[in-house]
N, C-alpha and C positions, 0 to 999 in steps of 0.2 A: 183426403187426409191421412196420412201415415200415422198408426197409432205407435206411442211412446212404450218402451218396453216396461214393464212391472219389476219393482225391485231395484237393488244395487246394480248399478253397470260398472265392469270393471275395464279399465283401459290396458291394451296389450302392450307390456312392456318389451322395448326393442333392447337386444344386448348391446352393451356398451362397446362403441366402436370409436375409432380416431376419428372418425366423420364428424361426431357429436361433441367429442370430449378431448382434450389435449393431454399431453404425458405430464407426470407429477416432475416439477423443476429440481427434486432431490433424488428420487430412485428411478425413474421413468415409468413408472405403473400409470394406466390411465386415470384419470382424476374424476370421480363419478359426479361432480357438482360443476357444471358449466361454469366459465367464469372463475375459477378457483386454479391457484397454483400448485396445490399440494394434495396428494391422496390422503394423508393423516396428519393429524398434530405432531406424531413423532417426526415425520418427514419436515414438517416447519420448524420445529425445534432445532433439529440437526443442521438446518441452514443456517441457523442463527450461532451454531457454536464456532468460535474462532479456533480452528485447530492450526497447528504449526504447519501442516501440509496447506492450509487455505491461506495463511500469511506468505508463503514462499510463493505461491500462485498468484496471489495479488501483487507480490512486490516485482515478478518478472513481467507481469503484464503492464508495466509501468518503465520498462527498461527498452530503450532503443538501440541495439547493437549494431555496430559500425566497425570498420577496419582498425580505428583509433579508440576513443573512448567510448564507452556504453553509457549513453546520456539517460539520466532519469528524467522521466516525461511528468511524473506526479507533482504533488504539491513541494513547495520549497520554503525554508526558514529565511528570514530577513537577510541572512549571510549568504543564501544562494545554495545551502545544502538541501538535498533531497531528504523529504519526510514524509512517513506514512505511519499508520497506525488504526485503532480501534477503541471506539469511544474515547476516552480520556489519555490511554497509554500512547505515546509517541516514540518511534525509532527514527534513528538518520539511516538514510539509506545505505550509504558508503560503508558504516559499521557493520549493518546487516548483512552486506554481500561479503564484507571480509570473513564475519564468523561463519557464512555459509561454507567458506571455501578453506579457512584456517582453523575454525573451531573458536573458543571463546577468548574474549580480550582482557588480558588481565588487568586487575585494577590499576587505575592511574594513568593508563596507557592511551594514547592516541591513534586513531587511525588516519594517516596522512597520506595526502595524493601527490605521486611523483608527476603528475601532469598539472598539476595546479588548477583543475577544473572542478569546483565543489559539486556540480552534478556528476562527475563520472562514479560509476558503480562497479567498473572493470576491476576485478581482484588483483591481476597481476600490475594495474596502476598504484595498488595502495599498499602502505606498508606503516608498520608499527613503530612508535617512538615516544618519548617522552615529551613533557612540555618544552624543556630544553631543546630536544631536538627538532622538536617541530618549528621554534622559534630561530634555532640555528638557519633551518632549511629555508624559511622565509627570509631572512637577511641573505644568504647565499644567492637567492632567485631576485634579488632586490622587489621584493613584494611589500617591506614595510613602507609606512608613511613616513615622508620627509617633507620639511620646508613648509610651504603653505598647505598642505594636505595635513600635515601632523597637527600644525597651529588650530585649523578648522576643527578636527578631531577632538584636541584638548577643550577647546572654548564650547563645543556641545558637550562635552562629558562634565565640564564644571556648570555649565547651565542646567543639564538635567539633574545635577547632585544639590542646585539650590532648590529644586523645586519641591 
């Protein structure tokens, strides 16, 4: 029978290698603890920061570019407009796209679609206009509700107002 060594035994530690550890999701250094995603608390915190660069990156991840409209593939509002955000702050995708290309939108102005596609975020399909301009554009393109459709909308609005 073999004798057990007396005293403390030490395990030989192996150098950290990619074979045993994954790279940090933030900085790429090897993570010391198997199963963890980050090499340090700082790297974990930095991934949680919602920087403008990260917001732009998230925006373009949700856009499908084609020859015509650039379709928003993320979440949409009830009216069909693209929306995205972080925590409780939401942005309309077409407005964000316009601001990326043209700068800030003046107060009270609308970002309108030449293509009449609420999911479109292609900057050259978007233009600024007042509420009056937007309503005029809607009427010229025949998108306003008329007849039966209009009466259904009015009845629904009255019903909700009574609740």
